[in-house]
N, C-alpha and C positions, 0 to 999 in steps of 0.2 A: 551491432546489437543496440537496442533501445532500452533505456532504463526509465521506468515510470515510478515516481516517488510521491507518496501521500503522507503529509504531516497532519496528524490529528490532534487537535486540542480537545482533550477528553472532558466531558461534563463533570462538574463537581459531584462527589459521592459515588462514582463508579469505582468499584474495587479493582485492584491490580489483577485478581483472579479472573474477573469478568473480561477485562481488557485482553489479557493473554489468551483466554479461551476463544474470544471473538476473533482475534487476529489469526489464531490457528485455523479456525473455521474458514475465514476469508482466504487464507493461503491454500487450503485444500480446494476450495471452489475455483480459484484462479488457476491452479496447476492443472485442472481438468480442461482448460481451454487450449486448443492447438496454437502453437507458437509461443506459449509462455514457457520459458526455460528455467525459471527459478523465482522463488518468492522468499523474502526475508522480512522479519518484523521484530519490533522491540519497543520497550517503554523507556521513557527517560527515568534515570535512577535518582535524580535530584528530587527530594521530597516536596519542594515548593513548586515544581512544574508538573503539569498534567498533560504530557504529550506522549504520543506514540508515533512510530514511523513504520511505514509499509513500503517495501521496495520490490518492484516486479521487473525482472529481466525478460525481454522479449527478443525473438529472433531478428525482427526488422520492423520497419514502419508499417508494413502490411499487417503484421501480426498485432501491432498496437491498434490499428484501425478495426481489425476483426474483434479483438478483445473488448473494446469499448461498446460494441454492438451486441455482444454475446449475452444471453440470459443469465449465465453464471456470474458475469461481471455485474449485471443489474442487481442480483441477489447480494453480492459482496458489498456493493455500494449501500444497500439498505442496512446491512449489518453494521457497517462503519458509521452510518448516520445515526444509528441508535446510541452510539458512544459519543458522538462528536458534538462539541459546542461550535466548532468551526474546523475547516480543513483547508489545506493548501496543496495543490497538485501541480506537478511538472513532469515533462518527459523530454529526454534528450538522447542524442546519439552518443554512446560511450566512446570516449576518446576524441570527441569533437573539439574540445579545448582543454589544454593541459598547461598548468602554470607551475613552475618549480622555483623555489627560492635558493 
């Protein structure tokens, strides 16, 4: 399984309601892409931070490559960019590295 994570620094003045509604819409778009197995999202609860997180679980690397070329993904990116001051994106194989204390 591949996990694709997007951290969004939200523009000042965007309400939590708009953030959550947009993240739900993005999730619905992404779940319509073959190979996407799950989507989770949330907003940072600390009042001084303006961050949201989007996590997409995909079947494999082929599904990731398909998703990033899909028109539903392009629409999802547009929606996220409406909210974003900046973003950080990463993808990795789940279980590829595990550290325990």
